[in-house]
C-alpha positions as CSV (number, residue, x, y, z in Angstrom):
1,M,0.3,24.6,-0.5
2,F,1.0,20.5,-0.2
3,K,-1.3,20.6,3.0
4,F,-4.5,22.1,1.0
5,F,-3.9,19.9,-2.1
6,F,-4.1,16.6,-0.1
7,S,-6.1,17.7,2.8
8,T,-9.2,15.7,3.2
9,G,-12.4,16.5,5.0
10,A,-12.3,16.7,8.9
11,R,-12.6,12.5,10.3
12,R,-16.2,12.9,12.4
13,A,-17.4,10.6,15.3
14,P,-20.8,11.6,15.7
15,E,-22.3,12.2,19.2
16,G,-25.3,10.7,20.5
17,L,-28.4,9.1,18.4
18,P,-26.9,10.0,15.2
19,G,-23.6,8.4,16.1
20,H,-25.2,5.4,16.9
21,L,-27.5,5.3,13.8
22,V,-24.2,5.5,11.9
23,K,-22.2,2.8,14.2
24,A,-25.4,0.9,13.5
25,F,-25.4,1.4,9.7
26,A,-21.7,0.8,9.6
27,A,-21.6,-2.5,11.3
28,G,-24.6,-3.8,9.4
29,T,-22.7,-2.8,6.1
30,A,-20.0,-5.1,7.4
31,V,-22.6,-7.9,7.8
32,W,-24.1,-7.5,4.6
33,V,-20.7,-7.5,2.9
34,V,-19.9,-10.8,4.1
35,Y,-23.0,-12.4,3.0
36,A,-23.0,-11.2,0.0
37,A,-19.2,-11.9,-1.2
38,G,-19.1,-15.4,0.8
39,F,-22.2,-16.6,0.6
40,S,-24.9,-14.7,-1.7
41,R,-26.0,-15.3,-5.4
42,A,-26.1,-12.2,-6.6
43,D,-24.0,-11.1,-9.4
44,S,-21.2,-9.0,-8.9
45,L,-22.6,-5.8,-10.8
46,T,-25.6,-6.2,-8.1
47,L,-22.9,-6.3,-5.4
48,T,-20.5,-3.2,-6.8
49,M,-23.4,-0.9,-6.9
50,T,-25.1,-1.7,-3.3
51,F,-21.4,-1.4,-1.6
52,L,-21.1,1.5,-3.6
53,A,-24.3,3.0,-2.1
54,L,-23.7,2.0,1.7
55,M,-20.0,3.8,1.2
56,L,-21.0,6.6,-0.3
57,V,-23.7,6.8,3.0
58,L,-20.7,6.3,5.2
59,T,-18.8,8.8,3.3
60,F,-21.0,11.9,4.2
61,T,-21.6,10.9,7.8
62,L,-18.4,10.3,8.9
63,I,-16.2,13.0,6.7
64,G,-17.5,16.3,6.8
65,P,-16.9,18.3,3.6
66,L,-14.0,20.7,4.6
67,P,-10.9,20.0,7.3
68,T,-13.0,22.5,9.5
69,S,-16.0,21.0,9.7
70,S,-17.5,19.8,12.9
71,R,-16.1,16.8,14.5
72,S,-19.0,16.0,16.5
73,R,-22.2,16.7,14.2
74,V,-23.5,15.5,10.7
75,G,-24.9,18.7,8.7
76,L,-27.9,18.8,6.9
77,L,-26.5,18.8,3.6
78,D,-24.7,15.8,4.5
79,W,-27.8,13.9,5.2
80,V,-29.4,15.1,2.1
81,L,-26.1,13.4,0.1
82,A,-26.6,10.4,2.0
83,A,-30.3,10.0,1.1
84,L,-29.4,11.2,-2.2
85,S,-26.7,8.1,-2.3
86,V,-29.6,5.8,-1.2
87,A,-31.6,6.8,-4.0
88,A,-29.3,6.3,-6.4
89,G,-27.8,2.5,-5.4
90,A,-31.6,1.9,-4.8
91,Y,-32.6,3.0,-8.6
92,F,-29.3,0.8,-9.8
93,V,-30.0,-2.3,-8.0
94,S,-33.3,-2.2,-9.4
95,Q,-32.3,-1.6,-13.0
96,A,-29.5,-4.1,-12.4
97,E,-30.7,-6.9,-14.5
98,E,-31.5,-4.5,-17.4
99,I,-28.2,-3.0,-17.3
100,A,-26.2,-6.5,-17.5
101,Q,-28.2,-7.3,-20.5
102,R,-28.2,-4.0,-22.5
103,I,-25.6,-3.8,-25.4
104,T,-23.3,-0.5,-24.4
105,L,-23.9,2.1,-26.9
106,L,-26.6,0.3,-29.3
107,D,-29.4,0.3,-26.7
108,P,-30.3,4.0,-25.6
109,L,-30.2,5.1,-22.2
110,S,-33.4,7.0,-20.8
111,A,-33.5,10.4,-19.2
112,Y,-33.7,8.4,-15.8
113,D,-30.6,7.0,-16.9
114,I,-28.4,9.6,-17.7
115,G,-30.0,11.6,-14.8
116,F,-29.2,9.0,-11.5
117,A,-25.9,8.5,-13.8
118,S,-25.2,12.1,-13.4
119,L,-26.1,12.0,-9.9
120,I,-24.0,9.0,-8.8
121,L,-20.8,10.8,-10.7
122,A,-21.0,13.8,-9.0
123,L,-22.0,11.9,-5.3
124,T,-18.8,9.8,-6.2
125,I,-16.8,12.8,-6.8
126,E,-17.6,14.7,-3.9
127,A,-17.2,11.5,-1.7
128,M,-14.0,11.3,-3.3
129,R,-12.8,14.8,-2.9
130,R,-13.3,14.0,1.2
131,T,-11.8,11.2,1.4
132,V,-8.5,11.5,-0.4
133,G,-7.9,15.1,-0.7
134,V,-7.9,17.4,-4.3
135,G,-5.0,16.2,-5.2
136,L,-6.5,13.0,-6.6
137,T,-10.2,14.3,-7.3
138,S,-7.8,17.0,-9.7
139,I,-6.3,14.0,-11.6
140,V,-9.6,12.4,-11.8
141,L,-11.0,15.7,-13.0
142,I,-8.6,15.8,-15.9
143,F,-9.3,12.4,-17.4
144,L,-12.8,13.1,-17.4
145,A,-12.2,16.3,-19.0
146,Y,-10.0,14.3,-21.7
147,N,-12.5,12.2,-22.4
148,L,-15.2,15.1,-23.2
149,W,-12.9,17.4,-24.9
150,G,-9.6,15.6,-25.7
151,D,-11.0,15.0,-29.4
152,H,-9.7,18.9,-29.3
153,L,-6.7,18.3,-29.1
154,G,-3.9,17.4,-31.9
155,G,-1.2,14.9,-32.3
156,V,-0.9,11.6,-30.5
157,L,-3.0,12.3,-27.6
158,G,-6.0,13.3,-29.7
159,H,-9.0,10.9,-29.8
160,G,-12.1,10.9,-31.6
161,E,-15.2,13.1,-30.5
162,I,-16.9,11.5,-27.1
163,S,-20.1,12.7,-26.3
164,Y,-22.1,13.1,-22.9
165,D,-24.3,10.2,-23.7
166,H,-21.2,8.0,-24.8
167,F,-19.4,8.9,-21.9
168,V,-22.2,8.4,-19.3
169,D,-22.4,4.5,-21.0
170,I,-19.3,3.4,-20.9
171,T,-18.5,4.9,-17.2
172,I,-21.7,4.2,-15.4
173,F,-23.4,1.5,-17.4
174,T,-20.6,-1.1,-17.9
175,T,-18.0,-3.0,-16.1
176,D,-15.4,-0.8,-17.1
177,G,-15.7,2.2,-15.4
178,L,-17.1,3.1,-12.0
179,F,-18.7,0.0,-10.7
180,G,-15.5,-1.8,-12.7
181,V,-12.6,-4.2,-11.1
182,P,-11.3,-1.7,-8.2
183,L,-14.7,-1.4,-6.5
184,R,-15.7,-5.0,-6.8
185,V,-12.1,-6.0,-5.2
186,A,-12.8,-3.4,-2.6
187,A,-16.4,-4.9,-1.8
188,T,-14.9,-8.3,-1.6
189,Y,-11.5,-9.3,-1.1
190,A,-10.0,-6.0,0.3
191,F,-13.2,-5.6,3.0
192,L,-12.9,-9.1,4.4
193,F,-9.0,-9.0,4.6
194,V,-9.6,-5.6,6.6
195,L,-12.0,-7.3,8.4
196,F,-9.6,-10.0,9.3
197,G,-7.0,-7.6,10.3
198,T,-9.2,-5.6,12.3
199,A,-10.5,-9.0,14.2
200,L,-7.0,-10.2,14.9
201,S,-5.9,-6.9,16.2
202,K,-9.1,-6.5,18.7
203,A,-8.1,-9.8,19.9
204,G,-5.0,-9.1,20.7
205,G,-2.7,-10.1,18.1
206,A,-1.2,-7.2,17.7
207,Q,-0.1,-7.1,20.7
208,F,1.2,-10.7,20.5
209,F,3.5,-9.6,17.4
210,Y,4.8,-6.7,19.7
211,N,5.8,-9.1,22.2
212,L,7.3,-11.3,19.6
213,A,9.3,-8.7,17.6
214,A,10.6,-7.4,20.9
215,Y,12.0,-10.6,22.5
216,L,13.4,-11.4,19.2
217,T,15.5,-7.9,18.8
218,G,14.9,-5.7,21.9
219,G,17.6,-6.9,23.7
220,A,19.9,-5.9,21.0
221,V,21.7,-3.0,20.1
222,G,19.4,-0.6,18.7
223,G,16.3,-2.8,20.0
224,P,13.6,-0.2,20.2
225,A,14.1,0.7,16.3
226,K,14.7,-3.2,15.3
227,I,11.3,-3.9,17.2
228,A,9.9,-1.2,15.0
229,V,10.9,-3.0,12.4
230,V,9.6,-6.2,12.8
231,S,6.7,-5.1,14.4
232,S,5.3,-2.9,11.9
233,G,6.4,-5.3,9.1
234,L,4.1,-8.4,10.6
235,Y,1.3,-6.2,11.4
236,G,1.9,-4.0,8.1
237,T,0.9,-7.1,6.3
238,I,-2.4,-7.8,7.9
239,S,-3.5,-4.0,7.5
240,G,-1.9,-3.4,4.4
241,S,-2.2,0.3,4.5
242,P,1.2,2.2,5.6
243,T,-0.6,4.9,7.5
244,S,-3.1,2.6,9.4
245,D,0.4,0.7,10.4
246,V,2.2,4.0,11.2
247,V,-0.8,5.2,13.5
248,T,-0.9,1.7,15.2
249,T,2.3,0.8,15.9
250,G,4.3,3.7,15.7
251,S,2.2,5.3,18.6
252,V,4.2,2.9,20.8
253,T,7.7,2.7,18.6
254,I,8.1,5.9,17.9
255,P,8.2,7.0,21.7
256,M,10.1,4.3,22.7
257,M,12.8,5.1,20.2
258,K,13.1,9.0,21.4
259,T,13.5,7.5,25.3
260,M,16.3,5.6,24.2
261,G,17.9,7.9,22.5
262,Y,17.1,8.1,18.8
263,R,16.1,11.4,16.8
264,S,12.8,11.9,16.6
265,S,13.0,12.2,12.7
266,F,14.8,9.2,12.7
267,A,12.6,7.1,14.7
268,A,9.6,8.2,12.8
269,A,11.6,7.4,9.5
270,V,12.3,3.9,10.9
271,E,8.3,3.5,11.7
272,V,7.5,4.8,7.8
273,A,9.6,2.6,6.3
274,A,8.9,-0.5,8.1
275,S,5.4,0.2,8.2
276,T,5.4,0.9,4.5
277,G,6.9,-2.3,3.7
278,G,4.2,-4.2,5.1
279,S,1.9,-3.6,2.1
280,L,4.4,-5.8,0.2
281,L,4.8,-8.8,3.1
282,P,2.7,-11.8,1.8
283,P,0.6,-13.7,2.8
284,V,-1.9,-11.0,3.2
285,M,-0.4,-8.0,1.4
286,G,-3.0,-5.2,0.3
287,A,-5.6,-4.5,-1.4
288,A,-3.4,-3.9,-4.5
289,A,-2.3,-7.6,-4.5
290,F,-5.8,-8.4,-5.2
291,I,-6.2,-6.1,-7.5
292,M,-3.4,-7.1,-9.6
293,A,-4.6,-10.8,-9.4
294,E,-8.2,-10.0,-10.5
295,Y,-6.6,-7.4,-13.1
296,T,-3.8,-9.9,-14.7
297,G,-5.6,-13.2,-14.1
298,I,-2.7,-14.8,-12.3
299,A,-3.5,-16.3,-9.2
300,Y,-3.3,-14.8,-5.9
301,A,-1.1,-17.3,-4.3
302,E,1.1,-17.3,-6.9
303,I,2.2,-13.5,-6.9
304,A,2.0,-14.1,-2.8
305,L,4.8,-16.7,-3.3
306,A,6.5,-14.6,-6.0
307,A,6.5,-11.9,-3.9
308,L,7.9,-13.3,-0.6
309,I,11.5,-13.0,-1.4
310,P,11.4,-9.2,-2.4
311,A,9.6,-8.6,0.3
312,L,12.2,-10.2,3.0
313,L,14.7,-8.5,0.7
314,Y,13.5,-4.8,1.5
315,Y,13.8,-5.3,5.1
316,V,17.2,-5.9,4.6
317,P,18.7,-2.6,4.4
318,I,16.2,-1.5,6.7
319,Y,17.4,-3.5,9.8
320,L,21.4,-3.0,8.9
321,Q,20.8,0.4,8.7
322,V,19.0,0.8,12.2
323,H,21.9,-1.6,13.5
324,L,24.7,0.4,12.4
325,R,23.0,3.6,13.1
326,A,23.0,2.3,16.6
327,T,26.5,1.1,16.7
328,K,27.8,4.5,15.6
329,E,25.9,6.2,18.0
330,G,26.1,3.7,21.3
331,L,22.5,3.3,21.6
332,R,21.6,0.4,23.9
333,G,18.4,-2.2,23.5
334,V,15.6,-3.0,25.9
335,D,15.9,-3.7,29.7
336,R,15.7,-7.8,28.6
337,S,13.6,-7.8,32.2
338,T,10.6,-5.4,30.9
339,I,10.4,-8.6,27.7
340,P,8.1,-11.1,28.4
341,P,9.9,-14.8,28.1
342,L,9.1,-16.5,24.9
343,G,7.3,-19.3,26.5
344,Q,5.1,-16.7,28.1
345,I,4.7,-14.7,24.9
346,M,3.7,-18.1,23.2
347,K,1.7,-19.2,26.1
348,D,-0.4,-15.9,25.9
349,G,-0.8,-15.5,22.4
350,G,0.8,-18.2,20.1
351,L,-2.5,-19.0,18.7
352,F,-2.7,-16.1,16.9
353,I,-0.3,-17.6,13.9
354,V,-3.3,-20.1,13.2
355,P,-5.4,-17.9,11.5
356,L,-2.2,-16.5,9.1
357,V,-1.2,-20.7,8.8
358,I,-4.8,-20.8,7.7
359,I,-5.0,-17.9,5.1
360,S,-1.9,-19.2,3.6
361,W,-2.8,-22.9,3.4
362,A,-5.9,-21.8,1.9
363,L,-4.2,-19.3,-1.0
364,L,-2.0,-22.6,-1.2
365,K,-5.1,-25.1,-1.8
366,G,-6.4,-22.9,-4.5
367,Y,-9.1,-21.2,-2.7
368,T,-10.3,-17.9,-3.7
369,P,-8.9,-14.8,-1.8
370,T,-12.3,-14.1,-1.0
371,Y,-12.7,-18.0,1.1
372,S,-9.4,-17.6,2.6
373,A,-10.1,-14.3,4.1
374,L,-13.1,-15.9,5.2
375,Y,-11.3,-18.9,6.3
376,G,-8.5,-16.6,8.4
377,L,-11.3,-14.8,9.9
378,A,-12.9,-17.9,11.5
379,G,-9.9,-18.8,12.5
380,V,-9.3,-15.3,14.3
381,V,-12.8,-16.5,16.1
382,G,-12.0,-19.6,17.0
383,V,-8.6,-18.2,18.3
384,A,-10.1,-15.4,20.6
385,T,-12.9,-18.0,22.0
386,L,-10.0,-20.1,23.1
387,R,-7.7,-17.6,24.8
388,R,-10.2,-16.4,27.8
389,A,-8.4,-13.3,28.0
390,T,-9.3,-11.4,24.9
391,R,-12.5,-13.6,24.4
392,M,-14.6,-11.3,22.3
393,G,-18.2,-10.5,23.4
394,L,-21.3,-9.2,21.3
395,R,-19.9,-5.8,22.1
396,D,-16.3,-6.4,20.8
397,I,-17.7,-8.2,17.6
398,Y,-20.1,-5.1,17.0
399,D,-17.4,-2.6,17.2
400,V,-15.4,-5.0,15.1
401,L,-17.7,-4.6,12.2
402,S,-18.2,-1.2,12.4
403,E,-14.9,-0.2,12.5
404,T,-14.1,-2.4,9.6
405,S,-16.4,-0.1,7.7
406,F,-14.9,3.0,8.6
407,R,-11.8,2.0,7.6
408,M,-13.0,0.9,4.3
409,V,-14.8,4.4,3.5
410,A,-11.4,6.2,2.2
411,V,-10.6,2.8,-0.2
412,A,-13.9,2.4,-1.5
413,G,-13.5,6.3,-2.3
414,A,-10.2,5.6,-3.9
415,C,-10.9,2.7,-5.8
416,A,-14.1,4.4,-7.1
417,A,-11.6,7.3,-8.7
418,A,-10.0,4.4,-10.1
419,G,-12.8,3.1,-11.7
420,L,-13.6,6.4,-13.3
421,V,-10.2,6.7,-14.8
422,I,-10.2,3.0,-16.4
423,G,-13.2,3.8,-18.1
424,G,-11.5,6.9,-19.6
425,I,-8.6,5.1,-20.4
426,T,-10.8,2.6,-22.2
427,M,-12.5,5.0,-24.2
428,T,-9.9,7.0,-25.5
429,G,-7.1,4.5,-25.8
430,L,-4.7,6.3,-23.8
431,A,-2.7,3.5,-22.6
432,S,-1.4,2.5,-26.2
433,K,-0.8,6.4,-26.5
434,F,1.1,6.7,-23.5
435,S,3.3,3.6,-24.4
436,T,4.4,5.4,-27.7
437,L,5.2,8.5,-25.6
438,V,7.6,6.3,-23.2
439,F,9.3,5.1,-25.8
440,M,9.7,8.1,-27.5
441,I,11.5,9.0,-24.6
442,S,13.7,5.9,-24.3
443,G,13.5,4.1,-27.2
444,T,14.2,0.3,-26.5
445,D,16.5,0.9,-23.9
446,V,14.9,-1.3,-21.2
447,L,16.4,0.1,-18.2
448,L,16.1,3.5,-19.4
449,S,12.3,2.6,-20.2
450,L,12.3,1.1,-16.3
451,V,13.6,4.2,-14.7
452,I,10.7,6.3,-16.7
453,A,8.1,3.9,-15.4
454,A,9.4,3.9,-12.0
455,I,9.2,7.8,-11.7
456,L,6.1,8.0,-13.3
457,T,4.6,5.4,-11.0
458,T,5.9,7.3,-8.2
459,L,4.3,10.3,-9.1
460,L,1.0,9.0,-10.0
461,G,0.6,7.4,-6.8
462,M,1.8,10.8,-4.2
463,G,-1.1,11.5,-1.9
464,M,-3.1,8.5,-3.5
465,P,-3.8,5.5,-1.5
466,T,-1.9,2.6,-3.0
467,P,-4.7,0.4,-5.0
468,S,-5.3,3.8,-7.1
469,A,-1.8,4.6,-7.6
470,Y,-1.2,0.4,-8.8
471,I,-4.3,0.8,-11.1
472,L,-3.3,4.0,-12.7
473,A,0.3,2.9,-13.3
474,A,-1.1,-0.8,-14.2
475,V,-3.3,0.3,-16.9
476,L,-1.1,3.1,-18.3
477,I,2.4,1.6,-17.9
478,S,2.4,-2.2,-17.7
479,P,1.7,-2.1,-21.4
480,V,5.5,-0.8,-22.0
481,M,6.5,-3.9,-19.9
482,Q,4.9,-6.0,-22.1
483,S,6.3,-4.3,-25.0
484,L,9.7,-4.6,-23.8
485,G,9.3,-8.3,-23.2
486,I,9.0,-8.2,-19.4
487,D,7.0,-11.0,-18.0
488,L,3.8,-9.9,-16.8
489,L,4.0,-10.9,-12.9
490,A,7.4,-9.2,-12.6
491,G,6.0,-5.9,-14.9
492,H,3.1,-5.7,-12.3
493,L,4.9,-6.3,-9.4
494,F,7.3,-3.8,-10.4
495,V,5.0,-1.4,-10.6
496,L,3.0,-2.6,-7.1
497,Y,6.5,-1.7,-5.6
498,F,6.6,1.8,-6.7
499,A,3.0,2.5,-6.0
500,V,3.5,1.4,-2.6
501,M,6.7,3.5,-2.2
502,S,4.7,6.5,-3.1
503,A,3.4,6.7,0.6
504,L,6.8,7.9,1.8
505,T,8.2,9.4,-1.2
506,P,8.5,13.5,-0.8
507,P,6.8,15.9,-0.8
508,V,3.4,14.3,-0.4
509,A,4.4,10.9,2.1
510,V,1.1,10.6,3.2
511,A,2.6,8.0,6.1
512,A,5.1,10.2,7.1
513,Y,2.4,13.0,8.0
514,A,0.8,10.2,9.8
515,A,4.1,9.8,12.1
516,S,5.0,13.5,12.2
517,A,1.9,14.1,14.7
518,I,3.5,11.2,17.0
519,A,7.2,12.4,16.6
520,D,6.4,15.9,16.8
521,E,8.6,16.6,13.6
522,N,8.8,17.9,10.1
523,P,7.3,15.4,7.9
524,L,9.4,16.3,5.0
525,V,12.2,15.7,7.2
526,I,11.1,12.1,8.0
527,A,10.1,11.6,4.4
528,A,13.7,11.9,3.3
529,Q,14.8,9.7,5.9
530,A,12.2,7.3,5.1
531,V,13.2,7.5,1.5
532,K,17.4,6.9,2.5
533,I,16.5,4.0,5.0
534,A,13.9,2.0,2.9
535,I,16.1,2.7,-0.6
536,G,16.2,-1.0,-1.2
537,A,12.7,-0.7,-2.1
538,F,13.9,1.3,-5.4
539,L,16.3,-1.1,-6.4
540,I,14.5,-4.4,-5.2
541,P,12.4,-3.8,-8.7
542,F,14.9,-3.5,-10.7
543,A,16.9,-6.5,-9.4
544,F,13.8,-8.7,-9.7
545,V,13.2,-7.8,-13.7
546,Y,16.8,-8.9,-14.2
547,Q,17.3,-11.9,-12.2
548,P,13.8,-13.7,-12.3
549,S,15.1,-15.7,-10.0
550,L,14.3,-13.7,-7.3
551,L,10.8,-14.4,-8.0
552,L,11.0,-18.2,-7.7
553,N,11.7,-18.3,-11.2
554,G,14.1,-20.7,-11.9
555,S,16.1,-23.7,-10.4
556,I,17.1,-24.0,-6.9
557,P,20.9,-23.0,-7.6
558,Q,19.8,-20.1,-9.6
559,I,17.5,-19.0,-6.4
560,V,20.1,-19.5,-3.9
561,F,22.8,-17.7,-5.7
562,A,20.3,-14.6,-6.8
563,V,19.1,-14.2,-3.3
564,V,22.8,-14.4,-1.5
565,S,23.9,-12.1,-4.3
566,A,21.1,-9.6,-3.3
567,V,21.5,-9.6,0.2
568,A,25.1,-8.9,-0.6
569,G,24.2,-6.1,-2.7
570,L,21.5,-4.7,-0.3
571,A,24.1,-4.8,2.8
572,L,26.7,-2.7,0.4
573,V,24.1,-0.3,0.0
574,A,23.2,0.0,3.1
575,V,26.7,0.7,4.8
576,A,26.9,3.2,1.9
577,A,23.6,5.0,2.9
578,E,24.6,5.1,6.9
579,G,28.5,5.7,5.8
580,Y,29.3,3.5,8.7
581,W,31.0,-0.2,9.1
582,R,33.5,-0.9,11.7
583,G,34.2,2.9,11.5
584,H,33.2,5.9,9.3
585,Y,33.0,6.1,5.5
586,G,34.0,9.4,3.8
587,R,32.2,10.3,0.3
588,G,34.3,8.8,-2.4
589,P,34.4,5.1,-0.7
590,R,30.5,5.0,-0.1
591,L,29.9,5.8,-3.6
592,L,32.4,2.8,-4.5
593,L,30.1,0.8,-1.9
594,F,27.1,1.8,-3.6
595,G,28.2,1.0,-7.0
596,A,29.4,-2.8,-6.0
597,G,26.0,-2.8,-4.5
598,L,23.7,-2.3,-7.5
599,L,26.0,-4.7,-9.5
600,M,25.4,-7.1,-6.9
601,L,21.8,-6.9,-7.0
602,F,21.9,-7.2,-11.0
603,G,23.4,-10.8,-10.6
604,G,25.5,-12.6,-13.0
605,W,29.0,-14.2,-11.6
606,L,31.0,-11.5,-13.7
607,F,29.1,-8.1,-12.0
608,C,29.6,-10.0,-8.9
609,A,33.6,-10.4,-9.2
610,I,33.7,-6.6,-10.5
611,A,31.5,-6.0,-7.0
612,V,33.5,-7.5,-5.1
613,G,36.7,-5.6,-6.7
614,V,35.1,-2.5,-6.5
615,A,34.0,-2.9,-2.8
616,L,37.7,-4.1,-1.8
617,L,38.9,-0.8,-3.3
618,G,36.2,1.4,-1.1
619,W,37.5,-0.5,1.7
620,V,41.0,0.3,1.2
621,W,40.5,3.5,0.0
622,N,38.7,4.4,3.3
623,R,41.5,3.0,5.6
624,A,43.9,5.3,3.6
625,M,41.6,7.9,4.2
626,S,41.5,6.9,7.8
627,S,45.3,6.4,8.1
628,G,46.0,10.1,6.8
629,E,43.5,11.6,9.0
630,H,44.9,9.8,12.0
631,L,48.5,10.9,10.9
632,T,47.6,14.4,10.1
633,G,45.9,14.8,13.4
634,A,48.7,12.8,15.3
635,P,51.1,16.0,16.1
636,G,48.6,18.0,17.8
637,E,47.3,15.6,19.8
C-alpha cells in the first residue's frame, strides 16, 4: 500500500534520436538558467514561468506515467503533454507584463486566461504525480478541494465562498501561488547549487572527500562506518538531497561496511542517517534553506552560520553509536595500506576545498546565494582546469549541464506543488485556523506545542522532498511558533529539522528505500535503525529553542557552555540508545542515562548538575546489576 502511495513514474533514459534531443534540451535549459538567474534583467515572474514550462517538458519526456512504463521510449501521449507544456509556457511568458500589471480580483480574466490557467494547472498536477508520487499529489488535491468547497464546512475550518475564477486568479496569476517563492527558488539558487554540486562531483570532488574521510577515520575501530558518516556529511552538504547522497556515496560505503562485518540493515541505516544530515550542514545545506531565507527575509549567510553548531551536533550521536557498535562487536578498521597518505590526497584533490571556501566567503561578504553559487561554480571550473587528471572537456561540461536539469525535475515538481498549497492557504486563511487548532490541543504550553509541531511537520513531510515538507510546515506551523514568542530563526530551523528528518522516518522514509536496493534489506528495518542512529536530530531542535546560544545567539561563555552541555547530553543519549559503554547496559540504567542526556540538552547549571547525578546513578545501578549477574553465574561456571 505504501509503495503504491509513494511510487513515481518510471525514470527514462530515452534511446536514439529522442534521447539526444532530450539531453540537448536539458543542457540548454541549464545554460538558460545560468544566464537568466545571473545575468539577465528579466523579471522574476517571466523567469519562473519559463522555468516551469521547461521543467514540464523534461518531466513528460524523462518520467513515464506509470512505474511500469517503458524506460527507453517516450510515448505519443508524453510528446503531446510536452508540446502542451511549451504552448502553455509560451502563452504565460507572452502575457507576463500584463499579468504583472493587472489588479488581482478586479481586472477580469479572459477566456484564454482561464483556459491556459486550467491547462498549466492540470499539467503541473500530472507532472507532480509522476515525480513525487500519489501521496503528495493527494495532499495537494485535498488542499485545492478545500479552497473550492471549504465554504460548505462549518466551525473553525469553514471559509467564504471561492469561485473557480477567484481560485485561478490567486493560484495562477499572482506570485502567491504556482509561480511563487518555491518555484522561483528552484529556478535560481537551488538549480545553481545543484549545478555546483554536479560539477564538483564530475571533476573528482566526491572522490576527494571520500579519500579524506577514509584517511581521517578509516583505520580506527569501525572505520568503514566512520568513513560513511564523514564522507556522506561532506557530500550531502553539496548535494542537498538525502536520497541522492545515499545513492552516490552509499553505493561504495554500504558494501564496504557489509564486507567488514556490519549487518546489512545497520550499514544502510548509518548511510541513511549520515546522508540525511548533509541537508542541514553549511555552507551549502539544501534548497529548503534558500527557501527559508526568501520566506523569512533572514540573510542566507546568517541562517548558515546559526545552523553550523546544531549540524555538527547532529553527527555526534551518529559517530558515537557507530564507534560503540564496532567496539561491542569487535569490528576492525580498514587496512591502512589501502588508504592513500594525506599528502597524496591533498596533492590529488586538495584544491576542491577552494570552491567551498569561495562560497563561504561570498555568503559572509553579503553576496546573494545566486552569485555565491556562480562564484563557487567558477571555482570548480578553475580547479578542474588546473588538475590535469580531471580536467573537464566540452563533453564533460555538456554532461554536467544535462545531468543538473535531470536532477531538478523532481525538485521543480515538489516546489510547484508547494506553491499550489501556499496559494490555497493564502486564500482561505488556513494558517491562522491551524494555529487555533494547535492551541486548542496544547493551550499555551511551549513544550507540548513544540512536540505537536514536530509530529505534524514529520507527518506532512512523509514522502515529500525536503523543500515541499519545509514549505508546508513553515506556512502552517511557523505562526504557532511566533505566537509562542519563539525567535523567528529558531522556529524555522526547528521546522526545517523535522522536515529533513521525514526522509528517514517510517513508514515512508524515502532515503531508506534508496538504501534498501543497495543493502538488499527491508527498507522499514533500515528506517527504524536510522531513526535510532539519528536520534539526536529529533532532540537538537528542542535544545536550540531552549538554548539560543546553540545558534550563536549569546556571549562566548554562554555559547561554550551550551555546546559542552549539548555534546555531553548527546553522548549520554548515544550510550543509552546503543546500550553499551565499556560493557552492556540494562534497560533501567539506559533509561536513566537517556533522561540525564535530555536534562543536559535543555541546559542550565541546575539541570546539568541533576543530569550528572542521574547519570552516576545509572552507572552505579548498571555496575550493581553486572556484579549480581556475575555472582549468580559464578557457581555454575
